[in-house]
C-alpha positions in Angstrom: -33.1 -6.1 -29.7 -29.3 -5.5 -29.2 -27.4 -6.5 -26.1 -27.0 -2.9 -25.1 -30.8 -2.3 -25.3 -31.5 -5.4 -23.2 -28.7 -4.5 -20.7 -30.2 -1.1 -19.9 -33.5 -2.7 -18.9 -32.8 -6.4 -18.2 -29.5 -6.2 -16.3 -31.0 -4.5 -13.2 -33.8 -7.1 -13.1 -31.4 -9.9 -13.6 -29.2 -8.6 -10.7 -32.3 -8.5 -8.4 -33.1 -12.1 -9.3 -29.5 -13.2 -8.7 -29.4 -11.4 -5.4 -32.4 -13.3 -4.1 -31.0 -16.5 -5.5 -27.5 -16.1 -4.1 -28.4 -14.5 -0.8 -25.7 -11.8 -1.1 -25.3 -8.9 -3.4 -21.6 -9.4 -3.8 -22.0 -13.0 -5.1 -24.9 -11.9 -7.2 -22.9 -9.2 -8.8 -20.1 -11.7 -9.7 -22.5 -14.2 -11.1 -24.4 -11.6 -13.2 -21.1 -10.2 -14.4 -20.0 -13.7 -15.6 -23.4 -14.3 -17.2 -23.4 -10.9 -18.9 -19.9 -11.5 -20.4 -21.1 -14.9 -21.8 -24.4 -13.4 -23.0 -22.7 -10.6 -24.8 -20.4 -13.1 -26.6 -23.5 -15.2 -27.7 -26.1 -12.4 -28.0 -27.0 -13.3 -31.6 -28.3 -16.6 -30.5 -29.8 -15.4 -27.1 -31.4 -12.2 -28.5 -33.2 -14.2 -31.2 -34.6 -16.7 -28.6 -38.3 -16.7 -27.9 -37.8 -15.5 -24.3 -34.2 -14.1 -23.8 -35.0 -13.2 -20.1 -35.9 -16.8 -19.3 -32.7 -18.0 -21.0 -30.6 -15.5 -19.0 -32.4 -16.5 -15.8 -31.4 -20.1 -16.5 -27.8 -18.9 -17.2 -27.7 -17.2 -13.8 -29.0 -20.3 -12.1 -26.4 -22.5 -13.8 -23.6 -20.0 -13.0 -24.8 -19.9 -9.4 -24.8 -23.7 -9.1 -21.4 -24.0 -10.7 -19.9 -21.1 -8.7 -18.8 -23.4 -5.8 -17.3 -25.9 -8.1 -15.5 -23.2 -10.0 -13.9 -21.7 -6.9 -13.1 -25.1 -5.3 -10.8 -25.7 -8.3 -8.8 -22.6 -7.3 -5.6 -23.6 -5.5 -4.9 -21.2 -2.6 -1.4 -19.8 -2.7 0.7 -18.5 0.2 0.7 -14.8 0.8 2.9 -12.8 -1.6 5.6 -10.8 0.1 7.6 -8.0 -1.4 11.0 -9.0 -2.7 12.5 -6.2 -0.5 11.4 -5.8 3.1 9.3 -2.7 3.5 10.2 -0.6 6.5 7.4 0.1 9.0 6.3 3.7 8.9 6.1 3.8 12.7 9.7 2.6 13.0 10.8 5.3 10.5 9.0 7.9 12.5 10.5 6.7 15.8 14.0 6.7 14.3 13.5 10.2 12.9 12.2 11.5 16.2 15.2 9.9 18.0 17.6 11.5 15.6 16.0 14.9 15.9 16.2 14.6 19.7 19.9 13.7 19.6 20.7 16.4 17.1 19.1 18.9 19.4 21.7 17.9 22.1 24.6 18.8 19.9 26.4 22.1 20.1 24.9 24.6 17.6 27.8 24.6 15.1 28.0 20.8 15.0 24.3 20.6 14.5 24.4 23.2 11.8 27.2 21.4 10.0 25.3 18.1 9.9 22.0 19.7 8.9 23.7 21.7 6.1 25.6 18.6 4.9 23.0 15.9 5.1 19.7 17.8 4.7 21.0 20.8 2.7 23.3 18.7 0.5 26.0 21.3 0.8 29.7 20.7 0.3 32.3 21.4 3.1 33.4 24.6 1.3 29.7 25.8 1.0 29.1 25.0 4.7 32.4 26.9 5.6 31.3 29.9 3.7 27.8 29.8 5.3 29.2 29.5 8.9 32.2 31.8 8.3 34.9 29.2 9.1 37.4 27.0 7.3 36.6 23.8 5.5 38.8 21.9 7.9 36.8 23.3 10.8 33.6 22.0 9.1 35.2 18.5 8.8 36.2 18.7 12.5 32.7 19.8 13.6 31.1 17.0 11.5 33.5 14.4 12.8 32.8 15.3 16.5 29.1 15.5 15.9 28.9 12.1 14.2 31.0 10.6 17.0 28.7 12.1 19.6 25.6 10.9 17.8 27.0 7.3 17.5 27.8 7.2 21.2 24.5 8.6 22.2 22.4 6.5 19.9 24.3 3.3 20.8 23.8 4.1 24.5 20.1 4.8 24.0 19.6 1.5 22.1 21.5 -0.5 24.6 19.3 0.9 27.4 16.2 0.1 25.4 17.4 -3.5 24.8 17.8 -4.0 28.5 14.5 -2.5 29.3 16.1 0.3 31.3 15.2 3.8 30.5 17.5 6.7 31.1 16.9 10.4 31.2 19.3 13.0 29.9 
């Protein structure tokens, strides 16, 4: 009998045996997996034994008994943290919502300039053509809009840090 032939019939039986022995299906699965790997490696010897199932049951028992010793040798390590801090999705969403709220307060041309520049990726000349004004007007709108956003966002954050809320 080959290992594959035995595995189709014998592996489910061995797993049931291990589940009863180990008390949990998770541990039993791990034990049987380790035994199956070892058995596959040495199948020529195991397959030619008088009673391969009895031999495999013994392997399961031995693996179960050594399981605690095996895992007690493992040295726990501290949690692994990413090299770069990962931004919290909730914070990103809150920042985005805050920015959208503040953008909505800007005059329409200033808002259009910022959206076309930063979200549309357009140059000042392209924005000027789109809005029907000069490139210098685009730069002036952008400068005023960014200044207003800085003032408004700083004011909002300073109120949040003091615990005071303010309405607009």
